Every structure is written in C-alpha cells, then in structure tokens.
N, CA, C and O of each residue as an XYZ file, in Angstrom:
804
protein
N     -56.186   -193.721    -19.763
C     -57.530   -193.048    -19.782
C     -57.736   -192.481    -21.193
O     -56.854   -191.804    -21.720
N     -58.899   -192.754    -21.810
C     -59.171   -192.286    -23.157
C     -59.433   -190.773    -23.127
O     -59.739   -190.191    -22.085
N     -59.301   -190.166    -24.305
C     -59.545   -188.710    -24.405
C     -60.983   -188.371    -24.079
O     -61.258   -187.297    -23.543
N     -61.900   -189.259    -24.389
C     -63.321   -189.020    -24.108
C     -63.594   -188.881    -22.638
O     -64.389   -188.033    -22.232
N     -62.940   -189.712    -21.815
C     -63.146   -189.630    -20.363
C     -62.555   -188.356    -19.781
O     -62.975   -187.896    -18.719
N     -61.580   -187.792    -20.478
C     -60.952   -186.560    -20.010
C     -61.653   -185.316    -20.476
O     -61.148   -184.216    -20.252
N     -62.805   -185.440    -21.122
C     -63.529   -184.306    -21.669
C     -64.038   -183.408    -20.527
O     -64.462   -183.916    -19.489
N     -63.999   -182.085    -20.711
C     -64.505   -181.160    -19.706
C     -66.004   -181.391    -19.470
O     -66.734   -181.725    -20.404
N     -66.460   -181.216    -18.233
C     -67.864   -181.484    -17.852
C     -68.800   -180.528    -18.595
O     -69.946   -180.889    -18.863
N     -68.329   -179.284    -18.944
C     -69.216   -178.307    -19.539
C     -69.425   -178.557    -21.032
O     -70.363   -178.008    -21.610
N     -68.587   -179.363    -21.669
C     -68.707   -179.565    -23.099
C     -69.660   -180.719    -23.422
O     -69.685   -181.746    -22.745
N     -70.442   -180.506    -24.485
C     -71.334   -181.548    -24.940
C     -70.521   -182.583    -25.702
O     -69.700   -182.222    -26.545
N     -70.733   -183.838    -25.426
C     -69.978   -184.926    -26.102
C     -70.747   -185.414    -27.294
O     -71.901   -185.826    -27.175
N     -70.102   -185.369    -28.470
C     -70.661   -185.885    -29.706
C     -69.856   -187.105    -30.100
O     -68.626   -187.054    -30.102
N     -70.517   -188.200    -30.431
C     -69.842   -189.403    -30.900
C     -70.063   -189.597    -32.373
O     -71.171   -189.451    -32.890
N     -68.964   -189.936    -33.044
C     -69.069   -190.178    -34.492
C     -68.850   -191.672    -34.744
O     -67.832   -192.246    -34.358
N     -69.845   -192.284    -35.409
C     -69.796   -193.709    -35.658
C     -69.213   -194.024    -37.035
O     -68.991   -193.127    -37.848
N     -68.975   -195.292    -37.282
C     -68.339   -195.703    -38.513
C     -69.146   -195.361    -39.739
O     -68.592   -195.210    -40.828
N     -70.478   -195.235    -39.574
C     -71.336   -194.889    -40.702
C     -71.411   -193.363    -40.893
O     -72.241   -192.851    -41.646
N     -70.517   -192.659    -40.186
C     -70.390   -191.184    -40.239
C     -71.511   -190.446    -39.568
O     -71.582   -189.220    -39.659
N     -72.412   -191.171    -38.878
C     -73.455   -190.482    -38.173
C     -72.931   -189.912    -36.854
O     -72.089   -190.508    -36.182
N     -73.463   -188.735    -36.511
C     -73.036   -188.025    -35.317
C     -74.113   -188.123    -34.272
O     -75.282   -187.878    -34.569
N     -73.750   -188.479    -33.036
C     -74.721   -188.729    -31.962
C     -74.438   -187.799    -30.803
O     -73.356   -187.817    -30.216
N     -75.454   -186.967    -30.479
C     -75.356   -186.034    -29.354
C     -75.745   -186.790    -28.079
O     -76.905   -187.159    -27.897
N     -74.772   -187.014    -27.209
C     -75.011   -187.809    -26.013
C     -75.859   -187.056    -24.976
O     -76.468   -187.690    -24.114
N     -75.910   -185.705    -25.044
C     -76.675   -184.960    -24.071
C     -78.157   -184.966    -24.376
O     -78.981   -184.898    -23.464
N     -78.505   -185.048    -25.653
C     -79.915   -185.057    -26.068
C     -80.374   -186.433    -26.552
O     -81.552   -186.650    -26.833
N     -79.422   -187.345    -26.641
C     -79.690   -188.723    -27.168
C     -80.367   -188.699    -28.543
O     -81.331   -189.416    -28.810
N     -79.807   -187.830    -29.402
C     -80.335   -187.724    -30.768
C     -79.181   -187.668    -31.770
O     -78.065   -187.263    -31.445
N     -79.485   -188.081    -32.978
C     -78.486   -187.947    -34.057
C     -78.532   -186.513    -34.595
O     -79.598   -185.910    -34.714
N     -77.382   -186.003    -34.905
C     -77.268   -184.612    -35.409
C     -76.482   -184.569    -36.719
O     -75.832   -185.539    -37.110
N     -76.561   -183.433    -37.375
C     -75.838   -183.233    -38.624
C     -74.805   -182.171    -38.426
O     -74.741   -181.541    -37.370
N     -73.977   -181.963    -39.454
C     -72.976   -180.895    -39.414
C     -73.648   -179.550    -39.275
O     -73.132   -178.672    -38.583
N     -74.814   -179.363    -39.931
C     -75.537   -178.102    -39.812
C     -75.975   -177.868    -38.357
O     -75.926   -176.740    -37.865
N     -76.397   -178.924    -37.684
C     -76.770   -178.819    -36.261
C     -75.571   -178.406    -35.420
O     -75.699   -177.584    -34.513
N     -74.416   -178.969    -35.716
C     -73.205   -178.589    -34.968
C     -72.808   -177.160    -35.288
O     -72.314   -176.448    -34.414
N     -73.014   -176.728    -36.524
C     -72.729   -175.338    -36.877
C     -73.584   -174.370    -36.076
O     -73.103   -173.331    -35.621
N     -74.852   -174.716    -35.906
C     -75.780   -173.894    -35.111
C     -75.324   -173.827    -33.658
O     -75.388   -172.777    -33.019
N     -74.858   -174.978    -33.146
C     -74.361   -175.017    -31.764
C     -73.150   -174.116    -31.587
O     -73.031   -173.429    -30.573
N     -72.244   -174.112    -32.571
C     -71.059   -173.265    -32.479
C     -71.465   -171.787    -32.476
O     -70.981   -170.999    -31.663
N     -72.378   -171.422    -33.415
C     -72.819   -170.028    -33.495
C     -73.590   -169.604    -32.248
O     -73.617   -168.425    -31.894
N     -74.224   -170.590    -31.578
C     -74.944   -170.269    -30.355
C     -74.054   -170.279    -29.110
O     -74.534   -170.014    -28.008
N     -72.757   -170.585    -29.274
C     -71.849   -170.560    -28.138
C     -71.809   -171.840    -27.350
O     -71.274   -171.861    -26.241
N     -72.365   -172.926    -27.895
C     -72.340   -174.212    -27.165
C     -71.061   -174.959    -27.519
O     -70.804   -175.265    -28.684
N     -70.243   -175.255    -26.468
C     -69.019   -175.984    -26.679
C     -69.315   -177.473    -26.796
O     -70.149   -178.008    -26.064
N     -68.643   -178.124    -27.700
C     -68.787   -179.590    -27.810
C     -67.467   -180.192    -28.254
O     -66.628   -179.527    -28.863
N     -67.307   -181.454    -27.936
C     -66.163   -182.222    -28.359
C     -66.672   -183.459    -29.094
O     -67.657   -184.076    -28.690
N     -65.992   -183.804    -30.165
C     -66.399   -184.950    -30.973
C     -65.369   -186.049    -30.827
O     -64.169   -185.826    -30.986
N     -65.863   -187.255    -30.517
C     -64.985   -188.419    -30.308
C     -65.386   -189.521    -31.286
O     -66.556   -189.704    -31.620
N     -64.366   -190.240    -31.723
C     -64.617   -191.447    -32.525
C     -65.253   -192.475    -31.575
O     -64.699   -192.782    -30.520
N     -66.410   -192.994    -31.962
C     -67.153   -193.895    -31.089
C     -66.376   -195.198    -30.825
O     -66.554   -195.819    -29.777
N     -65.542   -195.599    -31.741
C     -64.851   -196.861    -31.592
C     -63.541   -196.718    -30.807
O     -63.271   -197.500    -29.895
N     -62.733   -195.718    -31.165
C     -61.418   -195.568    -30.546
C     -61.380   -194.577    -29.383
O     -60.449   -194.612    -28.579
N     -62.385   -193.686    -29.281
C     -62.377   -192.654    -28.245
C     -61.431   -191.479    -28.581
O     -61.150   -190.630    -27.734
N     -60.946   -191.454    -29.847
C     -60.016   -190.382    -30.248
C     -60.776   -189.071    -30.416
O     -61.893   -189.058    -30.932
N     -60.176   -187.987    -29.986
C     -60.769   -186.645    -30.164
C     -60.625   -186.232    -31.628
O     -59.513   -186.022    -32.114
N     -61.725   -186.120    -32.309
C     -61.710   -185.710    -33.737
C     -62.435   -184.393    -33.936
O     -62.924   -184.104    -35.028
N     -62.505   -183.591    -32.875
C     -63.208   -182.294    -32.944
C     -62.644   -181.380    -34.051
O     -63.397   -180.764    -34.804
N     -61.323   -181.309    -34.130
C     -60.678   -180.426    -35.127
C     -61.130   -180.787    -36.549
O     -61.514   -179.908    -37.320
N     -61.085   -182.070    -36.889
C     -61.487   -182.489    -38.253
C     -62.947   -182.220    -38.526
O     -63.306   -181.843    -39.641
N     -63.819   -182.410    -37.507
C     -65.222   -182.125    -37.695
C     -65.486   -180.629    -37.887
O     -66.277   -180.242    -38.748
N     -64.836   -179.805    -37.099
C     -64.975   -178.337    -37.269
C     -64.485   -177.898    -38.635
O     -65.056   -176.995    -39.245
N     -63.419   -178.541    -39.118
C     -62.892   -178.235    -40.437
C     -63.917   -178.633    -41.496
O     -64.083   -177.929    -42.493
N     -64.600   -179.748    -41.289
C     -65.693   -180.203    -42.200
C     -66.784   -179.148    -42.261
O     -67.300   -178.846    -43.337
N     -67.142   -178.582    -41.106
C     -68.197   -177.584    -41.046
C     -67.821   -176.363    -41.893
O     -68.638   -175.841    -42.651
N     -66.568   -175.922    -41.749
C     -66.079   -174.781    -42.541
C     -66.128   -175.118    -44.022
O     -66.548   -174.297    -44.838
N     -65.699   -176.326    -44.367
C     -65.706   -176.763    -45.777
C     -67.118   -176.736    -46.332
O     -67.334   -176.313    -47.468
N     -68.105   -177.194    -45.517
C     -69.503   -177.207    -45.992
C     -70.012   -175.772    -46.185
O     -70.687   -175.474    -47.170
N     -69.684   -174.896    -45.246
C     -70.126   -173.507    -45.339
C     -69.530   -172.823    -46.595
O     -70.217   -172.069    -47.283
N     -68.267   -173.095    -46.872
C     -67.615   -172.545    -48.054
C     -68.294   -173.063    -49.339
O     -68.458   -172.328    -50.313
N     -68.670   -174.312    -49.310
C     -69.310   -174.912    -50.506
C     -70.703   -174.357    -50.749
O     -71.208   -174.414    -51.870
N     -71.333   -173.818    -49.698
C     -72.670   -173.235    -49.839
C     -72.602   -171.842    -50.479
O     -73.631   -171.246    -50.795
N     -71.406   -171.344    -50.662
C     -71.238   -170.017    -51.245
C     -70.918   -168.930    -50.279
O     -70.762   -167.772    -50.668
N     -70.814   -169.284    -49.002
C     -70.413   -168.299    -48.007
C     -68.897   -168.274    -47.917
O     -68.305   -168.915    -47.050
N     -68.269   -167.521    -48.830
C     -66.807   -167.503    -48.946
C     -66.187   -166.567    -47.917
O     -65.965   -165.385    -48.181
N     -65.912   -167.121    -46.740
C     -65.329   -166.333    -45.682
C     -63.809   -166.299    -45.748
O     -63.187   -165.330    -45.312
N     -63.217   -167.341    -46.286
C     -61.756   -167.455    -46.304
C     -61.227   -167.034    -47.689
O     -61.483   -167.717    -48.681
N     -60.495   -165.918    -47.756
C     -59.935   -165.455    -49.032
C     -58.922   -166.465    -49.588
O     -58.262   -167.164    -48.819
N     -58.799   -166.543    -50.901
C     -57.891   -167.504    -51.532
C     -56.461   -167.254    -51.092
O     -55.728   -168.200    -50.803
N     -56.052   -165.992    -51.036
C     -54.656   -165.675    -50.651
C     -54.381   -166.139    -49.204
O     -53.289   -166.611    -48.888
N     -55.383   -165.995    -48.351
C     -55.235   -166.456    -46.981
C     -55.028   -167.966    -46.909
O     -54.169   -168.457    -46.176
N     -55.831   -168.688    -47.682
C     -55.708   -170.151    -47.712
C     -54.369   -170.588    -48.213
O     -53.772   -171.517    -47.671
N     -53.864   -169.909    -49.282
C     -52.553   -170.242    -49.813
C     -51.450   -169.981    -48.808
O     -50.521   -170.775    -48.660
N     -51.567   -168.834    -48.107
C     -50.545   -168.513    -47.100
C     -50.591   -169.506    -45.941
O     -49.550   -169.879    -45.400
N     -51.801   -169.938    -45.558
C     -51.961   -170.905    -44.515
C     -51.298   -172.227    -44.879
O     -50.634   -172.845    -44.047
N     -51.480   -172.655    -46.114
C     -50.885   -173.908    -46.565
C     -49.350   -173.806    -46.531
O     -48.655   -174.769    -46.209
N     -48.841   -172.607    -46.874
C     -47.376   -172.425    -46.879
C     -46.768   -172.585    -45.487
O     -45.606   -172.967    -45.347
N     -47.573   -172.285    -44.450
C     -47.082   -172.375    -43.081
C     -46.909   -173.806    -42.598
O     -46.164   -174.063    -41.652
N     -47.613   -174.760    -43.263
C     -47.449   -176.168    -42.844
C     -46.002   -176.610    -43.136
O     -45.507   -176.523    -44.259
N     -45.355   -177.090    -42.056
C     -43.964   -177.534    -42.198
C     -42.945   -176.423    -42.120
O     -41.739   -176.670    -42.131
N     -43.439   -175.180    -42.039
C     -42.522   -174.008    -41.954
C     -42.055   -173.848    -40.497
O     -42.693   -174.336    -39.565
N     -40.945   -173.163    -40.338
C     -40.412   -172.944    -38.987
C     -41.361   -172.092    -38.125
O     -41.286   -172.119    -36.896
N     -42.244   -171.346    -38.777
C     -43.194   -170.485    -38.034
C     -44.488   -171.220    -37.716
O     -45.387   -170.623    -37.123
N     -44.617   -172.463    -38.076
C     -45.841   -173.211    -37.928
C     -46.372   -173.189    -36.501
O     -47.578   -173.053    -36.294
N     -45.484   -173.321    -35.509
C     -45.874   -173.396    -34.125
C     -46.515   -172.106    -33.633
O     -47.286   -172.122    -32.674
N     -46.195   -170.970    -34.293
C     -46.717   -169.694    -33.835
C     -48.070   -169.349    -34.468
O     -48.808   -168.510    -33.952
N     -48.384   -170.000    -35.582
C     -49.608   -169.654    -36.333
C     -50.878   -169.868    -35.550
O     -51.705   -168.957    -35.515
N     -51.097   -171.020    -34.911
C     -52.383   -171.231    -34.203
C     -52.652   -170.162    -33.149
O     -53.766   -169.645    -33.066
N     -51.663   -169.830    -32.359
C     -51.855   -168.848    -31.295
C     -52.130   -167.469    -31.892
O     -52.951   -166.717    -31.368
N     -51.443   -167.137    -32.988
C     -51.614   -165.824    -33.616
C     -53.043   -165.708    -34.195
O     -53.715   -164.693    -34.011
N     -53.487   -166.757    -34.889
C     -54.825   -166.726    -35.471
C     -55.915   -166.692    -34.393
O     -56.919   -165.993    -34.537
N     -55.710   -167.440    -33.332
C     -56.700   -167.429    -32.236
C     -56.793   -166.042    -31.609
O     -57.886   -165.532    -31.362
N     -55.621   -165.431    -31.353
C     -55.576   -164.094    -30.752
C     -56.258   -163.072    -31.666
O     -57.021   -162.223    -31.204
N     -55.973   -163.165    -32.969
C     -56.534   -162.211    -33.928
C     -58.049   -162.317    -34.032
O     -58.746   -161.304    -34.089
N     -58.564   -163.562    -34.056
C     -60.019   -163.764    -34.156
C     -60.747   -163.351    -32.884
O     -61.870   -162.849    -32.932
N     -60.084   -163.570    -31.729
C     -60.691   -163.105    -30.485
C     -60.867   -161.614    -30.452
O     -61.906   -161.105    -30.030
N     -59.824   -160.897    -30.909
C     -59.910   -159.452    -30.976
C     -60.961   -158.975    -31.975
O     -61.674   -158.001    -31.736
N     -61.040   -159.700    -33.120
C     -62.032   -159.375    -34.145
C     -63.423   -159.541    -33.564
O     -64.310   -158.726    -33.821
N     -63.620   -160.605    -32.771
C     -64.944   -160.826    -32.135
C     -65.319   -159.710    -31.201
O     -66.486   -159.322    -31.148
N     -64.382   -159.187    -30.474
C     -64.619   -158.079    -29.550
C     -64.978   -156.819    -30.340
O     -65.933   -156.118    -30.004
N     -64.208   -156.539    -31.389
C     -64.444   -155.351    -32.202
C     -65.766   -155.438    -32.967
O     -66.389   -154.424    -33.283
N     -66.174   -156.669    -33.253
C     -67.419   -156.911    -34.023
C     -68.623   -156.313    -33.259
O     -69.474   -155.649    -33.850
N     -68.675   -156.557    -31.965
C     -69.797   -156.049    -31.171
C     -69.752   -154.509    -31.124
O     -70.786   -153.845    -31.197
N     -68.544   -153.965    -31.003
C     -68.424   -152.501    -30.983
C     -68.872   -151.903    -32.333
O     -69.546   -150.873    -32.374
N     -68.490   -152.555    -33.408
C     -68.869   -152.073    -34.754
C     -70.380   -152.104    -34.958
O     -70.970   -151.168    -35.497
N     -71.021   -153.257    -34.492
C     -72.464   -153.345    -34.588
C     -73.150   -152.228    -33.808
O     -74.112   -151.626    -34.285
N     -72.641   -151.955    -32.591
C     -73.232   -150.888    -31.772
C     -73.117   -149.537    -32.476
O     -74.069   -148.757    -32.495
N     -71.949   -149.266    -33.052
C     -71.766   -147.980    -33.746
C     -72.723   -147.871    -34.925
O     -73.287   -146.803    -35.163
N     -72.913   -148.947    -35.656
C     -73.847   -148.923    -36.800
C     -75.263   -148.616    -36.348
O     -75.968   -147.819    -36.968
N     -75.676   -149.264    -35.249
C     -77.040   -149.036    -34.710
C     -77.201   -147.590    -34.243
O     -78.255   -146.985    -34.436
N     -76.154   -147.041    -33.629
C     -76.249   -145.654    -33.136
C     -76.364   -144.668    -34.297
O     -77.108   -143.690    -34.224
N     -75.603   -144.943    -35.387
C     -75.581   -143.993    -36.503
C     -76.773   -144.190    -37.456
O     -77.378   -143.215    -37.901
N     -77.108   -145.457    -37.768
C     -78.080   -145.732    -38.816
C     -79.407   -146.245    -38.253
O     -80.370   -146.314    -39.017
N     -79.523   -146.595    -37.024
C     -80.771   -147.110    -36.510
C     -80.854   -148.644    -36.649
O     -79.842   -149.322    -36.826
N     -82.082   -149.166    -36.566
C     -82.282   -150.603    -36.558
C     -81.751   -151.351    -37.752
O     -80.978   -152.299    -37.610
N     -82.177   -150.913    -38.967
C     -81.771   -151.605    -40.169
C     -80.586   -150.907    -40.805
O     -80.737   -150.094    -41.718
N     -79.373   -151.246    -40.295
C     -78.156   -150.523    -40.713
C     -77.862   -150.732    -42.212
O     -77.505   -149.793    -42.924
N     -78.021   -151.983    -42.668
C     -77.647   -152.275    -44.056
C     -78.559   -151.515    -45.007
O     -78.096   -150.909    -45.974
N     -79.891   -151.552    -44.720
C     -80.829   -150.846    -45.614
C     -80.588   -149.348    -45.578
O     -80.711   -148.669    -46.597
N     -80.246   -148.833    -44.405
C     -79.969   -147.364    -44.306
C     -78.766   -146.984    -45.137
O     -78.774   -145.951    -45.807
N     -77.696   -147.831    -45.103
C     -76.543   -147.548    -45.889
C     -76.809   -147.626    -47.381
O     -76.249   -146.853    -48.158
N     -77.677   -148.573    -47.786
C     -78.037   -148.693    -49.193
C     -78.844   -147.504    -49.656
O     -78.623   -146.998    -50.757
N     -79.790   -147.041    -48.825
C     -80.585   -145.848    -49.161
C     -79.694   -144.618    -49.269
O     -79.871   -143.785    -50.158
N     -78.733   -144.516    -48.353
C     -77.815   -143.395    -48.390
C     -76.992   -143.398    -49.665
O     -76.783   -142.347    -50.272
N     -76.527   -144.556    -50.073
C     -75.738   -144.681    -51.304
C     -76.580   -144.330    -52.516
O     -76.084   -143.684    -53.440
N     -77.856   -144.744    -52.537
C     -78.722   -144.433    -53.677
C     -78.995   -142.934    -53.742
O     -79.082   -142.365    -54.830
N     -79.130   -142.300    -52.594
C     -79.348   -140.823    -52.606
C     -78.129   -140.101    -53.152
O     -78.242   -139.141    -53.914
N     -76.947   -140.588    -52.740
C     -75.710   -140.003    -53.250
C     -75.589   -140.133    -54.762
O     -75.165   -139.202    -55.447
N     -75.977   -141.329    -55.284
C     -75.905   -141.543    -56.725
C     -76.872   -140.633    -57.468
O     -76.554   -140.098    -58.530
N     -78.070   -140.468    -56.883
C     -79.073   -139.589    -57.535
C     -78.568   -138.155    -57.582
O     -78.705   -137.488    -58.608
N     -77.989   -137.671    -56.494
C     -77.431   -136.329    -56.454
C     -76.291   -136.172    -57.476
O     -76.167   -135.151    -58.152
N     -75.470   -137.223    -57.556
C     -74.376   -137.195    -58.503
C     -74.905   -137.098    -59.936
O     -74.370   -136.358    -60.762
N     -75.977   -137.871    -60.215
C     -76.564   -137.840    -61.555
C     -77.130   -136.452    -61.882
O     -76.962   -135.959    -62.998
N     -77.785   -135.840    -60.928
C     -78.323   -134.478    -61.136
C     -77.190   -133.484    -61.398
O     -77.301   -132.622    -62.270
N     -76.110   -133.610    -60.644
C     -74.980   -132.693    -60.812
C     -74.371   -132.850    -62.216
O     -73.967   -131.868    -62.839
N     -74.311   -134.088    -62.699
C     -73.736   -134.324    -64.056
C     -74.608   -133.664    -65.130
O     -74.093   -133.131    -66.113
N     -75.949   -133.705    -64.932
C     -76.844   -133.082    -65.902
C     -76.609   -131.583    -65.935
O     -76.642   -130.964    -66.998
N     -76.370   -131.004    -64.767
C     -76.174   -129.548    -64.680
C     -74.859   -129.151    -65.371
O     -74.804   -128.153    -66.089
N     -73.802   -129.947    -65.143
C     -72.506   -129.611    -65.694
C     -72.295   -130.091    -67.122
O     -71.216   -129.903    -67.683
N     -73.324   -130.715    -67.723
C     -73.265   -131.176    -69.107
C     -74.404   -130.526    -69.870
O     -75.413   -131.190    -70.107
N     -74.303   -129.267    -70.268
C     -75.420   -128.574    -70.903
C     -75.835   -129.208    -72.239
O     -76.989   -129.088    -72.649
N     -74.899   -129.878    -72.915
C     -75.258   -130.488    -74.184
C     -76.227   -131.661    -73.946
O     -77.177   -131.840    -74.707
N     -75.987   -132.462    -72.890
C     -76.916   -133.538    -72.590
C     -78.253   -133.020    -72.135
O     -79.293   -133.608    -72.431
N     -78.226   -131.894    -71.399
C     -79.454   -131.279    -70.927
C     -80.272   -130.771    -72.116
O     -81.490   -130.943    -72.158
N     -79.579   -130.132    -73.099
C     -80.283   -129.573    -74.239
C     -80.853   -130.673    -75.116
O     -81.993   -130.582    -75.571
N     -80.054   -131.725    -75.356
C     -80.476   -132.826    -76.226
C     -81.596   -133.645    -75.609
O     -82.521   -134.077    -76.297
N     -81.498   -133.855    -74.283
C     -82.470   -134.716    -73.629
C     -83.573   -133.979    -72.965
O     -84.480   -134.605    -72.417
N     -83.544   -132.648    -72.984
C     -84.566   -131.891    -72.302
C     -84.585   -132.141    -70.818
O     -85.647   -132.165    -70.196
N     -83.378   -132.333    -70.230
C     -83.307   -132.750    -68.856
C     -83.522   -131.606    -67.900
O     -83.869   -131.832    -66.740
N     -83.327   -130.382    -68.350
C     -83.403   -129.244    -67.440
C     -84.852   -128.776    -67.312
O     -85.471   -128.404    -68.309
N     -85.392   -128.791    -66.106
C     -86.787   -128.369    -65.936
C     -86.955   -126.882    -66.251
O     -86.095   -126.065    -65.921
N     -88.078   -126.544    -66.896
C     -88.365   -125.149    -67.180
C     -87.779   -124.664    -68.468
O     -88.109   -123.565    -68.913
N     -86.881   -125.472    -69.118
C     -86.265   -125.043    -70.348
C     -87.166   -125.416    -71.528
O     -87.891   -126.408    -71.453
N     -87.135   -124.630    -72.626
C     -87.929   -124.980    -73.804
C     -87.470   -126.285    -74.396
O     -86.296   -126.640    -74.288
N     -88.388   -127.011    -75.026
C     -88.023   -128.293    -75.616
C     -87.120   -128.067    -76.793
O     -87.322   -127.101    -77.529
N     -86.112   -128.924    -77.015
C     -85.169   -128.748    -78.127
C     -85.908   -128.731    -79.477
O     -86.817   -129.518    -79.742
N     -85.452   -127.774    -80.316
C     -85.992   -127.727    -81.694
C     -87.261   -126.945    -81.779
O     -87.810   -126.794    -82.870
N     -87.769   -126.425    -80.649
C     -88.994   -125.661    -80.689
C     -88.704   -124.205    -80.341
O     -87.829   -123.931    -79.520
N     -89.420   -123.278    -80.950
C     -89.160   -121.866    -80.649
C     -89.633   -121.541    -79.235
O     -90.559   -122.158    -78.709
N     -88.975   -120.563    -78.646
C     -89.303   -120.210    -77.275
C     -90.547   -119.344    -77.167
O     -91.164   -119.268    -76.105
N     -90.929   -118.667    -78.299
C     -92.087   -117.821    -78.267
C     -93.068   -118.246    -79.389
O     -92.653   -118.696    -80.457
N     -94.340   -118.092    -79.121
C     -95.311   -118.446    -80.137
C     -95.121   -117.625    -81.385
O     -94.833   -116.431    -81.299
N     -95.279   -118.253    -82.579
C     -95.199   -117.515    -83.818
C     -93.815   -117.253    -84.290
O     -93.641   -116.706    -85.378
N     -92.785   -117.625    -83.507
C     -91.398   -117.355    -83.924
C     -91.030   -118.335    -84.958
O     -91.541   -119.455    -84.997
N     -90.121   -117.908    -85.819
C     -89.710   -118.776    -86.937
C     -88.523   -119.630    -86.619
O     -87.976   -120.266    -87.520
N     -88.097   -119.676    -85.381
C     -86.972   -120.540    -85.018
C     -85.656   -119.928    -85.437
O     -84.680   -120.645    -85.655
N     -85.613   -118.548    -85.558
C     -84.409   -117.906    -86.010
C     -83.353   -117.871    -84.906
O     -83.561   -118.399    -83.814
N     -82.227   -117.244    -85.208
C     -81.069   -117.203    -84.269
C     -81.422   -116.453    -83.007
O     -80.920   -116.767    -81.927
N     -82.300   -115.443    -83.141
C     -82.684   -114.687    -81.942
C     -83.412   -115.568    -80.936
O     -83.138   -115.544    -79.736
N     -84.372   -116.364    -81.482
C     -85.120   -117.283    -80.607
C     -84.211   -118.356    -80.045
O     -84.371   -118.755    -78.891
N     -83.268   -118.828    -80.827
C     -82.326   -119.851    -80.337
C     -81.475   -119.277    -79.201
O     -81.222   -119.968    -78.214
N     -81.043   -118.055    -79.323
C     -80.239   -117.430    -78.277
C     -81.028   -117.296    -76.986
O     -80.513   -117.536    -75.894
N     -82.306   -116.902    -77.137
C     -83.156   -116.752    -75.957
C     -83.394   -118.102    -75.278
O     -83.426   -118.197    -74.051
N     -83.561   -119.153    -76.106
C     -83.753   -120.510    -75.564
C     -82.550   -120.958    -74.770
O     -82.673   -121.559    -73.703
N     -81.351   -120.644    -75.326
C     -80.121   -121.036    -74.642
C     -79.963   -120.290    -73.343
O     -79.502   -120.857    -72.352
N     -80.353   -118.978    -73.328
C     -80.301   -118.200    -72.096
C     -81.228   -118.803    -71.047
O     -80.865   -118.920    -69.876
N     -82.428   -119.184    -71.479
C     -83.392   -119.797    -70.551
C     -82.852   -121.077    -69.957
O     -83.017   -121.350    -68.768
N     -82.188   -121.878    -70.824
C     -81.645   -123.139    -70.373
C     -80.509   -122.940    -69.363
O     -80.408   -123.659    -68.369
N     -79.669   -121.960    -69.639
C     -78.554   -121.658    -68.732
C     -79.084   -121.163    -67.386
O     -78.545   -121.507    -66.334
N     -80.133   -120.361    -67.429
C     -80.728   -119.850    -66.183
C     -81.318   -120.984    -65.366
O     -81.199   -121.017    -64.142
N     -81.975   -121.938    -66.083
C     -82.543   -123.106    -65.390
C     -81.463   -123.978    -64.780
O     -81.623   -124.509    -63.681
N     -80.359   -124.120    -65.504
C     -79.236   -124.927    -64.997
C     -78.605   -124.276    -63.767
O     -78.234   -124.954    -62.810
N     -78.491   -122.954    -63.813
C     -77.933   -122.234    -62.650
C     -78.819   -122.402    -61.436
O     -78.336   -122.557    -60.314
N     -80.146   -122.369    -61.673
C     -81.103   -122.535    -60.589
C     -80.973   -123.953    -60.011
O     -81.011   -124.133    -58.794
N     -80.823   -124.942    -60.873
C     -80.675   -126.357    -60.429
C     -79.379   -126.505    -59.617
O     -79.366   -127.185    -58.591
N     -78.275   -125.859    -60.082
C     -77.029   -125.928    -59.409
C     -77.117   -125.307    -58.009
O     -76.568   -125.848    -57.049
N     -77.795   -124.193    -57.903
C     -77.990   -123.532    -56.598
C     -78.749   -124.459    -55.665
O     -78.430   -124.533    -54.479
N     -79.745   -125.169    -56.178
C     -80.531   -126.079    -55.334
C     -79.678   -127.242    -54.821
O     -79.792   -127.626    -53.656
N     -78.835   -127.798    -55.672
C     -77.984   -128.928    -55.276
C     -76.929   -128.504    -54.244
O     -76.657   -129.242    -53.297
N     -76.347   -127.336    -54.423
C     -75.256   -126.912    -53.547
C     -75.728   -126.416    -52.200
O     -74.914   -126.256    -51.291
N     -77.023   -126.167    -52.042
C     -77.550   -125.686    -50.753
C     -77.586   -126.846    -49.759
O     -77.995   -126.665    -48.612
C-alpha cells in the first residue's frame, strides 16, 4: 500500500508533479508554496506526495516553505541555532532532537497566547504602538533630566525655560557686569530646580 493511500482522512492531499507544480486534490487547483504557508498558519493539515511514486515528501516541502520565508527577510532561525542543529546530524543525540524541538515549540505556542492576552490587558488593542509611545515618553523624560543636571548645556543652549538668554543682561540698562552675571546664574539655577521638581513629581 502506498503512503498516499495511508494518508489520514482529515489531511488535505497535495500532489507534486515532475514540473514542480503542486496540486491541491481537495480544491482541484494548483497551489504555490505561499498558499501552503497560509494553510499551515491557518491550521490546515496537509500531506504532500510525489505524484509519480506516491512517496510522502511533506517534510521537504515544509522545509522549502521555511527556506522561502527566510529568504524574504523574515529571519526566524538564529544562525547559532542552525549551526547547532547541523551538528546534531549524525550525533548520538540525533534521535532525541525531533521530540525535544516539537515539545519546546508546542509549549511556546501555548505561552504565546498567554503573552498576547497579557499585552492586551496591559496595553490595550495596539500593544506594539503603546510600547513604542511609552518608550518615546521615557526618552523625552530622560532628555529633560539630562538638561537639568547639565547646567552648562542649559546655559549655552538656553534650554531652561524662564532663564535669561546667554550673553544678555538680566536687567534693562545693565552693563553686563559680574553682579548681573551672578543674578542671571541664580535665576537659571532657580529655573533648573523648578524643572527638577516637576520631573520628580
């Protein structure tokens, strides 16, 4: 009995012909690797058989799908992982690797849904955008704090609100003497203290 005849009733049978075309027997249409990728992501089980010999070539076709996805720039498999995987071929531990990887990915799939739920609970509908906005707010606060703790940058750049502009006297008619400079520095320090109090609240 050929492997094709032994296929589970629930699985869609795909036939691969000598011209490399893939034929979906359930829909009577030709499909591509992208179509099969969509089926996998949608949870549709399928088996691929060589149309001439009836040999099960599902593994090689799934590997092709992964290869195509990696070539598109979706780098899911780290280089070190691939190297380690190659090292296991022919190793005494080779027989244990498939079961271990399958078990690990099944657990990751279960945790994935839990992680998604936690993100939605904490951040709302658009979790990624919320995290980006949060990161931007943190960077803005960090930048403000750096201006406060760097009085030289604040004086040179006029970054502190309410402080007199650099190089200008603080009072009309002043000649820019040391007394006016001291008062300007006091005003700047007071403004920086006020800014610091605002950030720390």
